[in-house]
Backbone as CSV, one residue per row, in Angstrom:
resi,resn,N_x,N_y,N_z,CA_x,CA_y,CA_z,C_x,C_y,C_z
1,MET,0.851,-1.189,0.000,0.000,0.000,0.000,0.885,1.236,0.000
2,LYS,0.648,2.113,-0.946,1.431,3.348,-1.059,0.566,4.519,-0.607
3,ILE,1.052,5.237,0.414,0.319,6.340,1.018,1.111,7.621,0.809
4,ALA,0.436,8.669,0.359,1.115,9.937,0.101,0.368,11.076,0.777
5,THR,1.128,12.029,1.281,0.551,13.263,1.808,1.260,14.432,1.153
6,TRP,0.470,15.462,0.795,1.045,16.600,0.073,0.225,17.851,0.361
7,ASN,0.880,18.851,0.902,0.270,20.173,0.997,0.508,20.855,-0.347
8,VAL,-0.557,20.949,-1.136,-0.415,21.447,-2.508,-0.432,22.971,-2.584
9,ASN,-0.849,23.630,-1.470,-0.854,25.100,-1.425,-1.625,25.686,-2.611
10,GLY,-2.865,25.209,-2.750,-3.723,25.681,-3.839,-3.845,24.653,-4.938
11,VAL,-4.875,23.806,-4.870,-4.954,22.679,-5.795,-5.243,23.127,-7.226
12,ARG,-5.931,24.254,-7.398,-6.210,24.709,-8.766,-4.929,25.177,-9.444
13,ALA,-4.049,25.812,-8.687,-2.766,26.242,-9.247,-1.868,25.057,-9.562
14,ARG,-2.091,23.940,-8.863,-1.246,22.754,-9.028,-1.989,21.611,-9.722
15,GLN,-3.100,21.903,-10.391,-3.931,20.839,-10.964,-3.142,19.917,-11.892
16,GLY,-2.459,20.486,-12.876,-1.718,19.660,-13.832,-0.618,18.878,-13.153
17,GLN,0.089,19.511,-12.216,1.158,18.822,-11.491,0.603,17.655,-10.691
18,LEU,-0.534,17.875,-10.025,-1.147,16.814,-9.232,-1.563,15.638,-10.102
19,LEU,-2.236,15.918,-11.211,-2.717,14.835,-12.074,-1.548,14.075,-12.711
20,ASP,-0.518,14.787,-13.121,0.660,14.116,-13.686,1.341,13.244,-12.636
21,TRP,1.448,13.770,-11.426,2.086,13.023,-10.341,1.286,11.777,-9.992
22,LEU,-0.038,11.895,-9.931,-0.882,10.734,-9.652,-0.704,9.655,-10.704
23,ALA,-0.653,10.070,-11.959,-0.501,9.098,-13.045,0.845,8.383,-12.976
24,THR,1.881,9.112,-12.569,3.224,8.522,-12.497,3.424,7.731,-11.212
25,GLU,3.047,8.305,-10.093,3.322,7.694,-8.780,2.328,6.597,-8.429
26,GLN,1.064,6.797,-8.808,-0.021,5.849,-8.564,-0.130,5.432,-7.093
27,PRO,-0.223,6.400,-6.185,-0.429,6.036,-4.775,-1.826,5.461,-4.556
28,ASP,-1.953,4.615,-3.561,-3.260,4.042,-3.227,-4.101,5.008,-2.406
29,ILE,-3.442,5.788,-1.559,-4.119,6.749,-0.695,-3.395,8.075,-0.814
30,VAL,-4.149,9.145,-1.025,-3.562,10.478,-1.136,-4.270,11.410,-0.161
31,CYS,-3.492,12.042,0.689,-4.001,13.046,1.615,-3.462,14.401,1.178
32,LEU,-4.352,15.339,0.899,-3.955,16.670,0.441,-4.340,17.703,1.479
33,GLN,-3.541,18.764,1.548,-3.835,19.861,2.454,-3.725,21.198,1.707
34,GLU,-4.336,22.210,2.308,-4.395,23.555,1.730,-4.854,23.520,0.271
35,ILE,-5.983,22.854,0.057,-6.508,22.809,-1.313,-7.040,24.176,-1.736
36,LYS,-7.482,24.983,-0.769,-7.883,26.370,-1.025,-8.959,26.475,-2.113
37,ALA,-9.933,25.598,-2.036,-11.025,25.617,-3.014,-12.209,24.849,-2.449
38,SER,-13.398,25.325,-2.742,-14.600,24.566,-2.429,-14.911,23.644,-3.603
39,LEU,-15.782,22.680,-3.376,-16.071,21.686,-4.406,-16.554,22.339,-5.696
40,ASP,-17.376,23.379,-5.585,-17.917,23.989,-6.794,-16.874,24.795,-7.574
41,GLN,-15.704,25.007,-6.987,-14.628,25.713,-7.684,-13.697,24.763,-8.428
42,LEU,-13.839,23.473,-8.186,-12.916,22.511,-8.782,-13.315,22.179,-10.209
43,PRO,-12.361,22.072,-11.116,-12.663,21.595,-12.459,-13.056,20.124,-12.414
44,PHE,-13.722,19.675,-13.450,-14.237,18.308,-13.483,-13.136,17.288,-13.260
45,GLU,-11.950,17.541,-13.819,-10.860,16.571,-13.714,-10.445,16.319,-12.273
46,LEU,-10.693,17.296,-11.390,-10.367,17.116,-9.982,-11.558,16.610,-9.181
47,ARG,-12.756,17.019,-9.547,-13.930,16.526,-8.812,-14.046,15.011,-8.937
48,ASP,-13.650,14.504,-10.072,-13.772,13.065,-10.326,-12.451,12.579,-10.917
49,VAL,-11.429,12.453,-10.059,-10.100,12.057,-10.517,-10.148,10.613,-11.005
50,GLU,-9.661,10.402,-12.206,-9.717,9.070,-12.799,-8.992,8.052,-11.920
51,GLY,-9.700,6.973,-11.609,-9.116,5.886,-10.830,-9.217,6.052,-9.329
52,TYR,-9.838,7.163,-8.868,-9.894,7.433,-7.427,-11.305,7.803,-6.976
53,TRP,-11.628,7.394,-5.740,-12.745,7.989,-5.029,-12.213,9.277,-4.415
54,SER,-12.883,10.382,-4.636,-12.357,11.674,-4.204,-13.307,12.328,-3.208
55,TYR,-12.730,12.873,-2.145,-13.520,13.639,-1.183,-12.798,14.951,-0.915
56,TRP,-13.466,16.061,-1.230,-12.876,17.396,-1.102,-13.597,18.154,-0.005
57,HIS,-12.835,18.780,0.867,-13.397,19.464,2.028,-12.686,20.805,2.165
58,GLY,-13.234,21.810,1.479,-12.553,23.096,1.482,-13.504,24.255,1.290
59,GLU,-12.999,25.441,1.569,-13.718,26.683,1.329,-12.911,27.537,0.360
60,LYS,-13.526,28.574,-0.132,-12.911,29.385,-1.173,-11.645,30.073,-0.669
61,GLY,-10.530,29.713,-1.263,-9.294,30.454,-1.050,-8.584,30.223,0.256
62,TYR,-9.031,29.251,1.085,-8.403,29.114,2.394,-8.452,27.672,2.873
63,SER,-7.335,27.197,3.395,-7.264,25.919,4.096,-7.833,24.787,3.233
64,GLY,-8.463,23.812,3.857,-9.081,22.707,3.134,-8.188,21.494,3.010
65,VAL,-8.833,20.317,3.068,-8.132,19.044,2.959,-8.909,18.132,2.011
66,ALA,-8.252,17.073,1.581,-8.904,16.125,0.675,-8.340,14.736,0.897
67,LEU,-9.139,13.747,0.523,-8.721,12.346,0.515,-9.026,11.755,-0.848
68,LEU,-8.059,11.087,-1.436,-8.253,10.327,-2.664,-7.905,8.875,-2.349
69,ILE,-8.829,7.969,-2.646,-8.631,6.544,-2.373,-8.743,5.793,-3.693
70,ALA,-7.722,5.030,-4.026,-7.722,4.306,-5.302,-8.882,3.318,-5.362
71,LYS,-9.570,3.300,-6.498,-10.682,2.375,-6.675,-10.207,0.928,-6.698
72,SER,-8.942,0.735,-7.012,-8.392,-0.618,-6.962,-8.221,-1.118,-5.533
73,LEU,-8.256,-0.185,-4.576,-8.084,-0.537,-3.164,-9.412,-0.842,-2.501
74,VAL,-10.448,-0.070,-2.832,-11.780,-0.287,-2.260,-12.801,-0.283,-3.384
75,ASN,-13.832,-1.089,-3.231,-14.801,-1.277,-4.314,-15.842,-0.165,-4.405
76,ALA,-16.092,0.501,-3.286,-17.121,1.538,-3.271,-16.583,2.767,-2.568
77,SER,-17.171,3.898,-2.867,-16.713,5.149,-2.277,-16.824,5.094,-0.756
78,PRO,-15.710,5.247,-0.044,-15.773,5.176,1.423,-16.438,6.416,2.005
79,ALA,-17.144,6.215,3.103,-17.777,7.344,3.779,-16.716,8.174,4.477
80,CYS,-16.765,9.482,4.294,-15.816,10.392,4.927,-16.537,11.233,5.971
81,VAL,-15.882,11.445,7.092,-16.482,12.174,8.199,-15.478,13.181,8.744
82,HIS,-15.965,14.040,9.651,-15.119,15.041,10.281,-15.285,14.963,11.789
83,PRO,-14.210,14.848,12.539,-14.328,14.877,13.998,-14.933,16.203,14.457
84,GLU,-15.436,16.215,15.680,-16.098,17.411,16.189,-15.170,18.612,16.249
85,PHE,-13.868,18.377,16.375,-12.946,19.505,16.498,-12.547,20.089,15.154
86,ASP,-13.081,19.563,14.070,-12.791,20.131,12.753,-13.279,21.574,12.694
87,PHE,-12.425,22.455,12.225,-12.837,23.824,11.933,-11.983,24.313,10.776
88,GLU,-12.537,25.225,10.013,-11.851,25.752,8.834,-11.411,24.642,7.887
89,GLN,-12.178,23.559,7.832,-11.945,22.460,6.889,-10.513,21.914,7.024
90,ARG,-10.167,21.448,8.217,-8.798,21.057,8.508,-8.597,19.560,8.714
91,ILE,-9.644,18.749,8.761,-9.439,17.318,8.929,-10.596,16.552,8.291
92,VAL,-10.259,15.488,7.580,-11.252,14.579,7.021,-10.759,13.159,7.264
93,CYS,-11.690,12.274,7.641,-11.341,10.903,8.012,-12.191,9.910,7.238
94,THR,-11.666,8.713,7.089,-12.430,7.602,6.549,-11.843,6.314,7.092
95,THR,-12.526,5.230,6.866,-12.054,3.909,7.286,-12.026,2.996,6.075
96,ILE,-10.928,2.293,5.899,-10.820,1.336,4.808,-10.470,-0.029,5.372
97,THR,-10.777,-1.045,4.600,-10.429,-2.414,4.984,-9.137,-2.807,4.291
98,SER,-8.227,-3.365,5.064,-6.931,-3.798,4.530,-6.695,-5.260,4.923
99,PRO,-5.659,-5.882,4.377,-5.364,-7.273,4.758,-5.070,-7.454,6.238
100,VAL,-4.710,-6.371,6.944,-4.399,-6.504,8.371,-5.517,-5.943,9.248
101,GLY,-6.644,-5.582,8.648,-7.780,-5.076,9.403,-8.198,-3.691,8.954
102,GLU,-9.223,-3.151,9.604,-9.704,-1.818,9.256,-8.702,-0.760,9.690
103,ILE,-8.524,0.240,8.839,-7.589,1.322,9.114,-8.344,2.648,9.084
104,LEU,-8.183,3.425,10.143,-8.719,4.779,10.196,-7.699,5.722,9.575
105,LEU,-8.103,6.426,8.512,-7.230,7.356,7.796,-7.677,8.787,8.051
106,ALA,-6.712,9.681,8.136,-7.070,11.093,8.272,-6.087,11.961,7.505
107,SER,-6.623,12.943,6.785,-5.832,13.999,6.169,-6.017,15.241,7.028
108,ILE,-4.891,15.825,7.488,-4.932,16.838,8.541,-4.098,18.048,8.148
109,TYR,-4.638,19.221,8.427,-3.872,20.455,8.288,-3.972,21.230,9.592
110,VAL,-2.917,21.188,10.369,-2.884,21.910,11.641,-2.646,23.391,11.351
111,PRO,-3.412,24.301,11.977,-3.157,25.725,11.742,-1.740,26.091,12.152
112,ASN,-1.137,27.018,11.411,0.260,27.354,11.724,0.390,28.194,12.983
113,GLY,-0.687,28.825,13.412,-0.678,29.549,14.671,-0.326,31.013,14.567
114,GLY,0.004,31.457,13.376,0.415,32.848,13.229,-0.673,33.845,13.564
115,LYS,-1.917,33.528,13.229,-3.032,34.434,13.504,-3.689,34.145,14.846
116,ASP,-3.628,32.875,15.268,-4.278,32.485,16.523,-3.543,31.280,17.081
117,TYR,-2.536,31.556,17.876,-1.703,30.473,18.405,-2.499,29.557,19.334
118,GLU,-3.405,30.131,20.122,-4.205,29.308,21.037,-5.086,28.330,20.264
119,ALA,-5.573,28.738,19.089,-6.380,27.837,18.263,-5.537,26.648,17.800
120,LYS,-4.275,26.902,17.508,-3.380,25.809,17.118,-3.225,24.815,18.261
121,LEU,-3.012,25.314,19.469,-2.851,24.438,20.620,-4.135,23.663,20.901
122,ARG,-5.285,24.318,20.764,-6.555,23.615,20.967,-6.734,22.510,19.949
123,PHE,-6.362,22.783,18.700,-6.500,21.775,17.646,-5.600,20.584,17.949
124,LEU,-4.349,20.836,18.321,-3.427,19.743,18.636,-3.898,18.947,19.846
125,ASP,-4.449,19.627,20.838,-4.979,18.934,22.009,-6.150,18.040,21.624
126,ALA,-7.030,18.535,20.769,-8.163,17.731,20.314,-7.690,16.560,19.449
127,LEU,-6.657,16.795,18.645,-6.094,15.712,17.841,-5.523,14.625,18.742
128,ASP,-4.925,15.028,19.847,-4.421,14.052,20.809,-5.569,13.215,21.381
129,SER,-6.669,13.857,21.734,-7.829,13.115,22.251,-8.361,12.139,21.208
130,PHE,-8.375,12.576,19.951,-8.805,11.726,18.842,-7.906,10.495,18.731
131,ALA,-6.581,10.708,18.786,-5.633,9.598,18.696,-5.731,8.691,19.921
132,ALA,-5.957,9.290,21.091,-6.082,8.501,22.315,-7.304,7.596,22.259
133,SER,-8.407,8.122,21.736,-9.627,7.309,21.615,-9.397,6.126,20.674
134,ALA,-8.733,6.390,19.555,-8.439,5.298,18.623,-7.552,4.243,19.283
135,ALA,-6.573,4.702,20.057,-5.677,3.756,20.735,-6.437,2.928,21.766
136,ARG,-7.346,3.552,22.510,-8.134,2.816,23.514,-8.961,1.719,22.877
137,HIS,-9.455,1.999,21.680,-10.282,1.019,20.984,-9.449,0.110,20.080
138,GLN,-8.132,0.206,20.217,-7.189,-0.642,19.481,-7.414,-0.573,17.972
139,ARG,-7.676,0.636,17.501,-7.867,0.834,16.071,-6.526,1.076,15.391
140,LEU,-6.391,0.564,14.184,-5.228,0.874,13.360,-5.445,2.255,12.745
141,VAL,-4.412,3.091,12.791,-4.565,4.491,12.415,-3.410,4.922,11.525
142,ILE,-3.737,5.762,10.531,-2.731,6.485,9.759,-3.171,7.939,9.705
143,LEU,-2.393,8.817,10.338,-2.653,10.249,10.316,-1.625,10.903,9.412
144,CYS,-2.091,11.610,8.405,-1.181,12.209,7.421,-1.442,13.702,7.328
145,GLY,-0.379,14.457,7.112,-0.620,15.848,6.782,0.459,16.804,7.222
146,ASP,0.129,18.071,7.013,0.974,19.185,7.406,0.590,19.539,8.839
147,LEU,1.436,19.130,9.786,1.125,19.336,11.198,1.744,20.610,11.740
148,ASN,2.516,21.306,10.927,3.028,22.643,11.242,3.806,22.702,12.555
149,VAL,4.455,21.601,12.913,5.354,21.562,14.057,6.569,20.730,13.657
150,ALA,7.755,21.265,13.887,8.991,20.496,13.718,9.295,19.829,15.052
151,ARG,9.421,18.517,15.050,9.535,17.785,16.316,10.758,18.213,17.122
152,THR,11.890,18.372,16.467,13.126,18.758,17.148,13.876,19.758,16.279
153,ASP,14.936,20.324,16.823,15.728,21.279,16.050,16.370,20.627,14.830
154,ARG,16.662,19.341,14.898,17.279,18.691,13.734,16.312,18.625,12.555
155,ASP,15.021,18.848,12.809,14.032,18.875,11.733,13.937,20.240,11.069
156,ILE,14.864,21.122,11.386,14.958,22.443,10.760,16.415,22.662,10.361
157,HIS,16.615,23.120,9.155,17.993,23.420,8.728,18.603,24.453,9.679
158,GLU,19.868,24.288,9.973,20.511,25.164,10.962,20.409,26.641,10.601
159,ARG,20.328,26.952,9.313,20.224,28.348,8.894,18.840,28.930,9.158
160,GLU,17.851,28.067,9.411,16.481,28.515,9.611,16.061,28.507,11.082
161,ARG,16.934,28.107,11.961,16.585,28.014,13.381,16.640,29.390,14.047
162,LYS,15.539,29.710,14.771,15.466,30.967,15.513,14.794,30.692,16.858
163,PRO,15.155,31.420,17.889,14.576,31.170,19.213,13.064,31.402,19.234
164,ASN,12.345,30.444,19.808,10.911,30.581,20.108,10.055,30.888,18.887
165,GLN,10.471,30.455,17.706,9.646,30.716,16.535,8.494,29.713,16.451
166,MET,7.439,30.143,15.773,6.264,29.307,15.611,6.649,27.987,14.946
167,GLY,6.098,26.911,15.469,6.411,25.587,14.950,7.498,24.881,15.723
168,THR,8.099,25.591,16.693,9.185,25.000,17.482,8.997,25.198,18.979
169,ARG,7.917,25.823,19.384,7.755,26.171,20.789,7.511,24.921,21.649
170,PRO,7.949,24.936,22.881,7.846,23.735,23.718,6.428,23.205,23.875
171,ASP,5.429,24.090,24.010,4.075,23.599,24.243,3.496,22.903,23.022
172,GLU,3.749,23.441,21.823,3.218,22.772,20.623,3.979,21.475,20.341
173,ARG,5.279,21.471,20.567,6.044,20.234,20.403,5.571,19.159,21.389
174,ALA,5.307,19.570,22.617,4.841,18.607,23.620,3.504,17.996,23.213
175,LEU,2.620,18.803,22.641,1.329,18.281,22.192,1.502,17.289,21.053
176,LEU,2.372,17.597,20.098,2.609,16.654,19.005,3.199,15.357,19.545
177,GLU,4.104,15.446,20.507,4.678,14.228,21.089,3.614,13.415,21.819
178,ARG,2.653,14.078,22.433,1.545,13.352,23.066,0.743,12.584,22.031
179,VAL,0.496,13.210,20.887,-0.230,12.512,19.813,0.543,11.268,19.393
180,ILE,1.830,11.429,19.142,2.644,10.314,18.660,2.729,9.208,19.713
181,ALA,2.675,9.579,20.975,2.761,8.586,22.049,1.538,7.680,22.107
182,ARG,0.507,7.986,21.353,-0.699,7.140,21.312,-0.478,5.959,20.363
183,ASP,0.597,5.238,20.567,0.950,4.067,19.765,1.134,4.404,18.294
184,LEU,1.606,5.620,18.017,1.880,6.022,16.647,3.385,6.137,16.431
185,VAL,3.791,5.991,15.183,5.199,6.078,14.799,5.337,7.117,13.699
186,ASP,6.307,7.976,13.843,6.685,8.940,12.805,7.493,8.160,11.766
187,VAL,6.806,7.701,10.720,7.408,6.735,9.792,8.624,7.327,9.079
188,GLY,8.533,8.578,8.661,9.645,9.188,7.940,10.932,9.175,8.747
189,ARG,10.831,9.564,10.018,12.028,9.581,10.849,12.453,8.172,11.246
190,ALA,11.498,7.288,11.466,11.843,5.915,11.845,12.658,5.218,10.765
191,LEU,12.336,5.506,9.504,13.054,4.854,8.404,14.321,5.600,7.997
192,ASP,14.498,6.813,8.487,15.677,7.609,8.105,16.189,8.357,9.338
193,PRO,16.598,7.611,10.369,16.857,8.225,11.672,18.079,9.130,11.724
194,ASP,19.015,8.979,10.812,20.277,9.716,10.891,20.398,10.836,9.874
195,ASN,19.301,11.154,9.192,19.329,12.159,8.132,19.038,13.541,8.707
196,ASP,20.045,14.396,8.751,19.868,15.760,9.251,19.405,16.725,8.169
197,ASN,19.151,16.214,6.983,18.675,17.044,5.874,17.340,16.530,5.343
198,LEU,16.517,16.033,6.257,15.215,15.487,5.899,14.160,16.562,6.132
199,PHE,13.772,17.238,5.064,12.839,18.352,5.151,11.676,18.149,4.181
200,THR,10.538,18.798,4.487,9.347,18.663,3.641,8.764,20.009,3.216
201,TRP,9.232,21.098,3.836,8.747,22.442,3.504,9.917,23.394,3.426
202,TRP,9.838,24.308,2.455,10.902,25.275,2.225,10.260,26.638,1.996
203,ALA,10.717,27.641,2.700,10.191,28.984,2.482,10.369,29.368,1.008
204,PRO,9.358,30.011,0.426,9.361,30.250,-1.031,10.172,31.469,-1.450
205,TRP,11.426,31.514,-1.052,12.314,32.591,-1.489,13.756,32.117,-1.417
206,ARG,14.624,32.851,-2.036,16.074,32.603,-2.043,16.429,31.170,-2.473
207,SER,15.577,30.579,-3.307,15.838,29.236,-3.837,16.095,28.217,-2.728
208,LEU,15.406,28.374,-1.598,15.645,27.477,-0.470,15.226,26.042,-0.776
209,LYS,14.186,25.878,-1.589,13.766,24.521,-1.935,14.848,23.828,-2.753
210,GLN,15.393,24.524,-3.724,16.445,23.943,-4.561,17.685,23.617,-3.723
211,LYS,17.938,24.421,-2.693,19.109,24.205,-1.832,18.816,23.245,-0.669
212,ASN,17.569,22.834,-0.528,17.128,21.958,0.568,17.424,22.572,1.935
213,ILE,17.063,23.834,2.076,17.169,24.529,3.365,15.742,24.700,3.876
214,GLY,15.276,23.753,4.672,13.863,23.744,5.012,13.546,23.219,6.392
215,TRP,12.280,22.798,6.529,11.725,22.264,7.768,11.068,20.915,7.459
216,ARG,10.986,20.062,8.459,10.189,18.826,8.341,8.946,18.995,9.193
217,ILE,7.827,19.266,8.523,6.567,19.502,9.234,5.418,18.669,8.660
218,ASP,5.691,17.877,7.617,4.677,17.008,6.998,4.987,15.573,7.410
219,TYR,3.955,14.873,7.871,4.175,13.574,8.505,3.204,12.517,8.007
220,VAL,3.671,11.266,8.069,2.810,10.089,8.061,3.025,9.427,9.415
221,LEU,1.987,9.472,10.257,2.020,8.841,11.571,1.154,7.586,11.501
222,ALA,1.727,6.454,11.818,1.012,5.184,11.678,1.082,4.390,12.973
223,SER,0.004,3.658,13.261,0.033,2.746,14.397,1.249,1.841,14.302
224,SER,1.805,1.474,15.447,3.048,0.715,15.450,2.944,-0.574,14.638
225,THR,1.773,-1.219,14.668,1.582,-2.450,13.885,1.761,-2.189,12.400
226,LEU,1.231,-1.064,11.927,1.368,-0.711,10.523,2.779,-0.204,10.230
227,ALA,3.314,0.617,11.123,4.645,1.188,10.901,5.713,0.114,10.790
228,SER,5.510,-0.994,11.483,6.488,-2.083,11.402,6.529,-2.708,10.007
229,ARG,5.505,-2.416,9.211,5.444,-2.934,7.847,5.874,-1.897,6.810
230,ALA,6.307,-0.736,7.261,6.764,0.316,6.342,8.119,-0.065,5.759
231,THR,8.234,0.053,4.450,9.481,-0.311,3.776,10.223,0.889,3.220
232,THR,9.505,1.930,2.825,10.154,3.132,2.292,9.371,4.369,2.702
233,SER,10.086,5.474,2.831,9.483,6.793,3.019,10.359,7.786,2.275
234,VAL,9.748,8.504,1.334,10.510,9.396,0.454,9.850,10.772,0.428
235,VAL,10.654,11.812,0.550,10.189,13.185,0.327,10.553,13.560,-1.107
236,GLN,9.542,13.908,-1.899,9.765,14.193,-3.319,9.889,15.713,-3.528
237,ARG,11.030,16.228,-3.139,11.280,17.671,-3.194,11.192,18.211,-4.616
238,GLU,11.505,17.383,-5.597,11.558,17.842,-6.990,10.179,17.940,-7.633
239,ILE,9.133,17.465,-6.958,7.793,17.432,-7.540,7.059,18.738,-7.284
240,GLY,6.566,19.348,-8.352,5.644,20.462,-8.255,6.256,21.766,-7.803
241,THR,5.405,22.787,-7.739,5.821,24.134,-7.369,5.252,24.579,-6.026
242,SER,4.599,23.664,-5.302,4.201,23.992,-3.938,5.448,24.183,-3.088
243,ASP,5.285,24.901,-1.972,6.415,25.038,-1.054,6.606,23.801,-0.178
244,HIS,5.747,22.812,-0.346,5.889,21.507,0.306,6.158,20.440,-0.754
245,GLY,6.853,19.391,-0.372,7.032,18.238,-1.246,6.152,17.093,-0.789
246,PRO,5.673,16.249,-1.707,4.933,15.059,-1.293,5.806,14.138,-0.446
247,VAL,5.180,13.537,0.555,5.823,12.490,1.349,5.116,11.180,1.004
248,VAL,5.866,10.197,0.545,5.293,8.941,0.061,5.850,7.791,0.875
249,VAL,4.949,7.043,1.515,5.314,5.905,2.357,4.721,4.635,1.760
250,THR,5.516,3.587,1.736,5.041,2.283,1.255,4.993,1.302,2.416
251,LEU,3.842,0.641,2.556,3.647,-0.389,3.584,3.511,-1.742,2.905
252,ASP,4.146,-2.743,3.459,4.038,-4.105,2.945,2.890,-4.800,3.671
253,LEU,1.693,-4.685,3.098,0.514,-5.294,3.689,0.077,-6.541,2.930
């Protein structure tokens, strides 16, 4: 099973790139963030992506998430829901059946906190409760998305590190660690533990993306049972013109 997460930073601006990437990469599950479009704004090619069940959850010009599930993976369109803490179209969930059991999937966009830092902390706290509930019920979980927190300083290029900047503060990091402690594994770091240049987002100036001077804030978090079956995790920095690169994880199920 190939799972991908990508903050496209405006799906209409990246439509051709997304469709070309899907055709080449052929992921089974795609989690998108910052689609910045409502369903009625999407062209037909995106509303009904060939080979995928598509669920779009966005408003005009701001935030928004989406889930694409390959029709080869499930026979019918899976029901998608939103936890009670969803606001500004930031999380969409579904459940699929896999060879190892039912898996709860979520595409997530955590607010960056620049306009309302307390809202970011509330969202992360609610996400922790969501993950804790899944763990109590022994559910298999895959949480994907732009979580807007770098776990440690090594997840930020040394040239980009600044004291107490958003995305690095102790309280938000502690909340993300609480989420991960709910029997989840940060698959990207688990498979590449010694890479100090593992980044997923690059500020859109001074050619930082080309130079790989960035942050790691996009994650695939998987239940330990699933994470133990992960074989590869790749950040595709060369794909597209978003300031984020797709993160693609393969599980041997």
